[in-house]
C-alpha positions in Angstrom: 30.7 26.5 143.9 31.6 29.0 146.7 33.0 28.2 150.0 31.9 30.2 153.1 32.8 28.4 156.3 32.4 29.6 159.7 34.7 28.7 162.9 32.8 27.9 166.1 34.9 27.4 169.0 33.5 27.4 172.9 35.0 26.3 176.1 34.3 22.5 177.1 31.6 23.0 179.8 29.9 25.7 177.9 27.0 25.3 175.5 27.5 28.4 173.7 29.3 28.7 170.7 31.2 31.8 169.7 31.8 32.7 165.9 34.5 34.0 163.7 34.4 34.1 159.9 37.8 32.6 158.7 39.9 34.6 156.1 40.3 33.2 153.1 43.4 32.9 151.3 44.9 32.7 147.9 45.5 29.0 146.4 44.5 28.2 142.9 44.4 24.0 142.8 46.6 22.8 139.8 44.7 21.4 136.8 45.6 17.9 137.9 43.4 18.3 141.0 39.9 16.9 141.0 38.1 20.0 142.3 39.2 23.5 143.8 40.6 23.6 147.3 40.3 26.6 149.6 42.5 27.3 152.1 41.5 29.5 155.6 43.0 31.4 158.6 41.2 32.1 161.7 42.8 33.8 164.9 41.0 33.4 168.1 42.4 35.8 170.7 42.1 36.2 174.5 41.5 32.6 175.1 42.2 31.4 178.8 45.4 29.6 179.7 45.5 26.0 180.6 41.7 25.7 179.1 40.1 23.2 177.1 38.1 24.3 173.9 36.0 22.9 171.4 36.0 23.9 167.9 34.1 23.2 164.6 33.6 24.4 161.3 30.2 25.2 160.0 29.2 25.5 156.4 25.9 26.5 154.7 26.3 23.7 151.9 27.0 20.9 154.3 24.1 18.5 155.4 23.3 18.5 159.2 24.1 15.0 159.3 27.7 15.3 157.1 30.6 13.5 158.0 32.4 17.1 158.1 30.5 18.2 160.8 32.9 16.9 163.7 34.1 18.8 166.7 37.6 18.7 167.6 39.2 19.8 171.2 42.3 21.9 171.7 43.8 22.6 175.0 45.8 26.3 175.7 49.3 26.3 176.9 50.5 26.7 180.1 52.4 30.3 179.6 54.0 29.1 183.3 55.3 26.4 182.1 55.6 26.1 178.2 58.1 23.7 176.6 59.2 24.0 173.2 61.5 22.3 171.2 63.2 23.4 167.9 65.8 21.7 165.8 66.7 20.7 162.3 69.0 18.7 160.1 69.8 16.6 162.7 70.7 13.7 159.9 69.1 10.5 159.5 71.4 8.1 160.8 70.1 5.8 163.5 71.6 7.3 166.3 70.3 10.8 165.3 66.8 9.3 165.0 67.1 7.6 168.5 68.8 10.9 170.2 65.7 12.7 168.8 63.0 10.1 170.1 64.6 10.0 173.7 65.0 13.4 173.9 61.5 14.3 173.2 60.1 11.5 175.2 61.7 12.7 178.0 61.0 16.5 177.4 57.1 15.9 177.0 57.2 19.5 174.7 54.0 21.4 174.1 55.2 22.4 170.7 57.8 20.7 168.2 59.4 23.0 165.4 61.9 21.1 163.3 63.1 22.5 160.2 65.4 21.8 157.1 
């Protein structure tokens, strides 16, 4: 079965949805998977800062009342006051975990990136 989703989005107070066709990534489910999985990417441009948006995924084969027909929300960043925390390999000792938790709580970051 072919999967052809469409990403729809709008500002929270708007009644009009805009749509964009996502790009399908290359992914082969391993033989142990129950069914084929699909991965899609969509890039939304020219969104307004500090604005609440709603988005949903529509797929022609889904029923109108499907559990998959969910509306999600997302607020765009404030570019004048963006807080990003980056770290990695800080260890898994009690002290390191407490330091990380307390640091994040005090900063209230918009984005956290942890590598390692």
